[in-house]
Structure formats: structure tokens, C-alpha cells
C-alpha atoms as one frame of an Amber mdcrd trajectory, in Angstrom:
protein
 -10.934 -32.413  38.898  -9.992 -29.726  41.143 -12.486 -27.354  41.788 -11.287
 -24.219  39.943 -10.784 -26.729  37.300 -14.453 -27.142  37.041 -15.053 -23.403
  36.678 -12.623 -23.396  33.867 -14.594 -25.936  32.078 -18.156 -24.319  32.622
 -16.712 -21.070  31.201 -15.263 -22.600  28.221 -18.306 -24.827  27.776 -20.367
 -21.494  27.678 -18.043 -20.007  25.415 -18.537 -23.324  22.983 -21.715 -22.520
  22.993 -21.655 -19.008  22.158 -19.513 -20.359  19.004 -22.337 -22.630  17.541
 -25.029 -19.764  18.481 -22.384 -17.990  15.989 -21.969 -20.250  13.570 -26.193
 -21.039  13.671 -26.120 -16.671  13.304 -25.352 -17.403   9.487 -28.319 -19.541
   9.185 -31.259 -18.173  11.280 -32.555 -15.111   9.987 -31.912 -11.880  13.160
 -35.496 -10.844  11.723 -36.801 -14.209  14.345 -33.469 -14.686  15.988 -31.939
 -11.666  16.475 -29.851 -12.447  19.498 -27.836 -15.123  17.353 -26.391 -12.044
  15.509 -24.954 -10.851  18.207 -23.199 -13.755  19.004 -22.028 -13.622  15.436
 -20.592 -10.326  16.241 -18.628 -11.510  18.737 -17.458 -14.632  16.975 -13.344
 -13.381  16.638 -13.238 -12.703  20.426 -14.776 -16.027  21.374 -12.508 -18.005
  19.141  -9.500 -16.111  20.545 -11.229 -17.215  24.204 -11.766 -20.902  23.055
  -8.054 -20.413  22.028  -6.654 -19.641  24.919  -8.499 -22.352  26.693  -7.024
 -24.721  24.479  -3.817 -23.852  25.468  -4.550 -23.153  28.847  -5.363 -26.960
  29.267  -2.645 -28.605  27.341  -0.548 -26.305  30.047  -2.269 -28.104  32.572
  -1.897 -31.335  31.446  -5.867 -31.581  31.127  -5.671 -33.154  27.543  -8.905
 -34.611  27.214 -10.449 -30.865  28.084  -8.097 -29.629  25.293  -9.851 -31.673
  22.846 -13.166 -30.558  24.614 -11.869 -27.108  23.740 -10.742 -28.441  20.113
 -14.259 -30.054  19.541 -16.011 -26.488  19.473 -13.971 -25.824  16.169 -15.497
 -28.420  14.142 -18.543 -27.000  13.287 -16.965 -23.564  12.315 -13.838 -24.699
  10.347 -15.756 -23.817   6.994 -16.056 -20.623   8.470 -12.365 -19.404   9.740
 -11.260 -18.941   5.952 -13.406 -15.974   5.973 -11.571 -14.260   8.623  -7.769
 -15.265   8.290  -5.747 -16.217   5.061  -2.196 -17.315   5.457  -1.493 -18.098
   1.747  -1.805 -15.071  -0.720  -2.871 -15.891  -3.939  -0.763 -13.680  -6.500
  -1.553 -13.832 -10.364   0.191 -16.695 -12.432   1.732 -15.178 -15.838  -1.120
 -16.771 -18.072  -3.159 -15.564 -21.038  -6.675 -15.082 -20.125  -9.224 -11.691
 -19.584  -8.628 -10.110 -16.297 -10.836  -7.126 -14.687  -9.104  -5.508 -11.645
 -11.981  -4.229  -9.327 -11.792  -1.482  -6.746 -14.608  -1.307  -4.199 -14.565
   1.564  -1.256 -16.666   3.229   0.857 -15.294   6.678   0.427 -16.807   8.710
   3.622 -17.786  11.425   1.258 -14.836  11.989   0.099 -13.105  13.828   2.693
 -16.090  15.529   3.352 -15.715  14.993   7.119 -11.774  14.215   7.569 -10.272
  15.379   4.617  -6.018  14.835   5.347  -4.318  16.865   2.017  -1.493  14.447
   1.971  -4.080  11.618   1.309  -5.209  13.030  -2.137  -2.171  12.265  -3.715
  -1.710   8.631  -2.463  -5.249   8.129  -3.137  -5.014   8.680  -6.832  -1.347
   7.323  -7.143  -2.671   4.232  -5.303  -5.617   4.017  -8.178  -2.993   4.467
 -10.989  -0.922   1.510  -9.818  -4.219  -1.016  -9.367  -5.260   0.035 -13.143
  -8.958  -0.739 -12.175 -11.285  -1.783 -14.798 -14.320  -1.384 -12.450 -14.847
   0.723  -9.201 -17.620   0.070  -7.066 -17.936   3.041  -4.677 -20.129   3.633
  -1.294 -20.605   7.448   0.144 -19.128   8.652  -2.935 -21.052  12.594  -3.193
 -20.281  15.819  -3.676 -21.679  17.625  -0.700 -21.609  21.213  -2.973 -21.002
  24.429  -1.295 -18.077  24.916   1.428 -18.116  21.145   1.687 -17.175  20.175
  -1.789 -13.584  18.777  -1.344 -10.812  18.462  -4.253 -11.044  14.805  -3.946
 -14.252  14.802  -5.370 -13.753  17.214  -7.614 -10.185  15.302  -8.888 -11.933
  11.942  -9.072 -14.533  13.060 -11.208 -11.907  14.808 -13.680  -9.559  11.725
 -13.992 -12.190   9.108 -14.226 -14.583  11.089 -16.957 -14.140   8.842 -19.451
 -15.070   5.634 -17.719 -19.168   4.869 -17.886 -20.786   5.174 -14.708 -24.178
   4.724 -12.616 -24.264   7.074  -9.725 -27.248   7.156  -6.985 -25.865  10.528
  -5.688 -27.873  12.527  -3.108 -27.736  16.022  -5.404 -29.568  13.927  -8.421
 -32.601  14.799  -9.858 -33.948  11.307  -9.411 -34.968  10.563  -6.093 -34.660
   8.228  -3.757 -30.982   8.403  -4.533 -27.989   6.552  -2.691 -26.020   9.255
  -1.363 -23.370   7.839  -3.408 -23.740   4.485  -4.051 -22.010   4.437  -7.744
 -20.201   1.884 -10.214 -17.686   2.944 -12.457 -16.718   1.062 -15.563 -14.080
   1.387 -18.101 -16.541  -0.703 -20.612 -19.415   0.033 -21.985 -22.295  -0.225
 -19.703 -25.304  -1.455 -21.600 -28.211  -1.370 -19.036 -28.378  -0.179 -15.182
 -30.489   0.521 -12.296 -31.819  -0.083  -8.972 -31.683  -3.671  -7.609 -32.848
  -3.281  -4.040 -34.292  -0.777  -2.103 -35.660  -2.353   0.802 -35.353  -0.103
   3.755 -36.352   3.286   1.659 -33.129   5.292   2.772 -29.769   6.166   1.331
 -28.705   2.154   1.732 -29.343   0.186  -1.556 -28.585  -1.753  -4.330 -27.393
  -0.789  -7.753 -26.513  -2.746 -10.883 -24.848  -2.272 -13.947 -24.429  -4.961
 -17.148 -20.748  -4.031 -18.640 -19.781  -5.778 -21.609 -16.055  -7.044 -21.744
 -15.233  -8.371 -25.094 -17.794 -11.202 -26.178 -19.047 -11.276 -22.520 -21.428
  -9.392 -20.633 -21.263  -9.176 -16.612 -23.566  -7.410 -14.171 -22.181  -5.288
 -11.556 -23.660  -5.174  -8.163 -22.494  -2.846  -5.616 -24.480  -2.650  -2.465
 -24.984  -0.556   0.655 -26.519  -2.444   3.512 -28.552  -0.851   6.237 -26.236
   1.065   8.498 -26.431   1.480  12.122 -26.419   5.038  12.308 -24.858   5.542
  15.685 -24.721   9.034  16.874 -21.801  10.842  18.919 -23.309   9.980  22.379
 -23.326   6.139  20.645 -19.798   6.125  20.014 -18.775   7.444  23.259 -20.675
   4.916  25.098 -18.607   2.274  22.692 -15.249   4.073  23.516 -15.958   3.872
  27.023 -17.211   0.425  27.124 -13.714  -0.795  25.145 -11.324   1.112  27.346
 -13.068  -0.043  30.761 -13.041   2.981  32.144 -16.532   3.356  32.585 -19.342
   1.025  33.435 -22.304   1.801  30.678 -25.508   3.464  31.916 -28.147   1.190
  31.384 -30.066   3.458  29.371 -27.240   3.583  26.984 -26.790   0.148  26.731
 -30.398  -0.604  25.681 -29.977   2.172  22.886 -27.046   0.567  21.242 -28.815
  -2.925  21.262 -32.032  -1.397  19.956 -29.909   0.420  17.460 -28.231  -2.741
  16.290 -30.788  -5.239  17.131 -33.025  -3.065  13.852 -30.105  -2.606  11.613
 -29.530  -6.602  12.108 -33.444  -6.823  10.980 -33.004  -4.486   8.163 -29.918
  -5.863   6.326 -31.349  -9.768   6.417 -34.346  -7.857   4.694 -32.322  -6.116
   2.533 -29.816  -9.690   1.833 -32.923 -11.955   1.183 -34.500  -9.476  -1.063
 -31.252  -8.835  -3.102 -29.952 -12.607  -3.381 -33.448 -13.344  -4.760 -32.796
 -10.470  -7.543 -28.994 -11.990  -8.036 -30.644 -15.444  -8.798 -32.723 -13.874
 -11.540 -29.645 -12.217 -13.104 -28.941 -13.414 -16.908 -24.955 -12.676 -16.594
 -22.522 -14.080 -14.189 -21.791 -11.841 -11.270 -19.912  -9.758  -9.290 -20.867
  -8.103  -5.967 -19.018  -5.431  -4.189 -20.083  -3.190  -1.279 -20.157  -2.295
   2.305 -22.371  -5.063   4.031 -22.237  -3.521   7.312 -21.965  -7.074   8.517
 -18.979  -9.616   9.378 -18.378 -12.741   7.497 -20.562 -14.763  10.837 -23.876
 -13.423   9.500 -26.914 -13.823   8.067 -26.711 -11.266   5.534 -22.909 -12.076
   4.454 -23.711 -15.858   4.229 -26.954 -14.993   2.085 -25.514 -12.854  -0.646
 -22.091 -15.312  -0.850 -23.832 -18.177  -1.396 -22.774 -20.124  -4.257 -19.811
 -16.711  -4.815 -16.798 -16.730  -4.473 -15.075 -14.346  -1.608 -11.909 -12.413
  -3.384 -10.769 -12.218   0.433 -10.779 -16.139   0.835  -9.686 -17.299  -2.799
  -6.527 -14.760  -2.685  -6.452 -12.470   0.814  -3.759 -12.743   3.195  -3.750
 -11.992   7.038  -6.910 -11.138   9.381  -8.420  -9.095   6.927 -10.490  -6.024
   8.684 -11.762  -3.128   6.130 -13.623  -0.735   9.088 -11.120   1.354  10.732
 -13.702   3.816  12.736 -14.739   3.879  16.237 -17.042   0.315  16.061 -14.234
  -2.378  16.726 -12.886  -3.516  13.287 -14.355  -5.595  11.456 -14.119  -6.989
   7.939 -17.476  -5.403   6.502 -16.474  -4.620   2.954 -16.506  -7.698   0.100
 -15.949  -8.205  -3.315 -17.677 -11.441  -4.200 -17.633 -12.895  -7.669 -19.012
 -15.811 -10.041 -18.118 -19.551  -8.521 -16.298 -20.318 -11.963 -13.845 -17.567
 -12.071 -10.293 -17.118  -9.781  -9.499 -13.981  -8.173  -6.145 -12.783  -7.090
  -3.889  -9.774  -5.567  -6.990  -8.953  -3.216  -5.343  -5.936  -1.044  -6.489
  -3.900   1.387  -5.282   0.184   1.940  -6.055   2.497   4.215  -7.149   5.829
   3.492  -7.046   8.923   6.319 -10.130  10.159   4.871 -12.234   7.030   4.956
 -13.457   5.235   8.104 -13.248   2.060   5.390 -10.588   0.527   4.009 -10.095
   0.466   0.038  -9.989  -3.172  -1.152  -8.860  -4.387  -4.443  -8.377  -7.789
  -6.302  -8.278  -9.193  -9.879 -10.356 -11.362 -11.664  -9.798 -13.730 -13.937
 -13.106 -14.066 -15.984 -11.857 -16.208 -19.286
């Protein structure tokens, strides 16, 4: 073996170890093994780099080394559908009971990034989707000079929907800064389900009655990283390669990520325990603030179907802000149901995409 082949192989082995670590990040809680969570966050990059090595070995006609690269994919094959789907599943016209579900982190309905031309598109999109259930995060009326027309128009057009809203301006404290559930069907029970972090990141539930069925809708907003402008600037500098990060900037970013990983793990564990106690079948929506290769996602998703995996297409990315783009918004549902027509839609007033699907419940 040539000397540069040995160097390439060593790098490839390190990438393979990183991929294994990313897989382990879904199993071991970051409360104890927080460093694995960083590998889970970098999983798409590791996946791409290993593919590049696989192709390189083939081009160099080092086929046994290509097999080494390929072997790194074997442990993580079950995880790949969470990142990429090639065959979208459309609704088959047949009798049944369907629920159209929408999930969206609205970023305060344009309070910070309002772009007027998106207003009509937002409501036209909702009219097209005909949602039966809408789960929103960061949906609140900031009032005063920041009161935005999107919020007022939505509240007016969907005033007939039953709702449960943990609004920042509600009289009951603590609140969820706009974590809420809207339902075309009657809500017969509702409440807080999880408030582990003692912050605006929490989980609500609402039990809705659809015909003869009672279904528990859960809307969760797991712990945010809470980056400030200085942090975003540092991330942009690192991504552009224009400058090396100051040690203090790097330590601060790592510390914030580490803290958020741990807090989300606590939330996910508690939320899952409450989900297991539910007397009804579940639909779980929300902004998890974590990728599919994470402990929090895998904890909550266990035993449920992921609508993107069921009927999505391509590489779903739901976060569009200044951090690297990931799928962090989800619609999960009971394993005995099927979902169709998973879609994402970009709206300029939010740093998240709206996601939607149709779930056949009967």
C-alpha cells in the first residue's frame, strides 16, 4: 500500500468511528455522554465524507478499501430514511377517516422578519392544505407597535377552531411563548404535559374527538440553544472559512450546545414517560431543536411513525436560519396509522419551514 493510501485510510477510519459515534448518540443520553451529541449533529457531513472516500477508493481500484468504507454504513442504515426519501407516498383514493395536520414554528408571526407578500401566500397555503389540526410554536401577539397583521388575521380566520394556547400574554403563568394547538374538532381535555426546563420550552396536549375516536395531540417545543448575535456571527465566520474562531467564542458556543443537548434529553425522557401513559393514540408535533440523529428525537419517536419517513421526498430540511440547516420539526403518529403527502413550505417571515401531512386514522 502506498504511503498516501495509508494516510487516506487513517482519515477514513476516523470518519467511520465518527459515524459509529453519531449512531451511539441516539442511544446514550447526552446528560452523561454529551460529546456523542456533537457527532450526531455532524452526521450528514460524516455521511458525505465517507461517501467521497468510498468513490475515491473505487476510482483508485482499491476495492477492498471501498468495502471498508461501505461497512461503515451498515450500522446506520436504519437511520438513513430519517434523512433522505426517494419515493413519496401520495394518498390512494379510498374510503377512510383522514386528518390533515400542520406544524409550524412561526417565529412570532413576523414580529421580527415580517414580509408583507408572504401574508396572502401563508393563508392561501392553509386554504389548500385544509388543516384539521394546527400545531404552532412561537405564536403570540407581542402587542403594541409589534402587533403584526399576520397574527390578527390568523386569529380571525381560525376563531371557529377549538384551541389551547400557552401564550406569553396569557393570565396564567408559566407560559410557552405561543406553543398552541388548534383543532377543527372539539377539544375535550387539555393541559401542560411537560415543563422540565422551567422556561418557554414546554409541551402541551389536547384530546380531540373525531367521530367515535379520541386522539391525543401533543405539541412540544424542546429547549432552544439561545444563541445571541455574537454567537451567530461566530458561526457564520466559521462556516465561511473567512477567519478562525477565537478560543473564547468556540468555548461559549460549545457550552451552549452542550447545555441545550442535556436539557432536551431531560425533556424528551419526561415527555416520553407521559406519552406512554396516554389512554389514546397519539399525534406528536413540534420543534424538537434536534436532528434525527439525536437522543431526544429517538426517545420521543420510539414506537411512532415519522411522517417524513412515511411519505416525504428528498432531504427534508426544516430549519432555515443562520445555523446549518437540519430537519428539527416533526410530525409523528401512531404506528397503526399511515400518513401521506408530507410537504415542507418556506415562508419568509419564519426561520422554520411549515410542515404538513395527511394521516389516515381509520
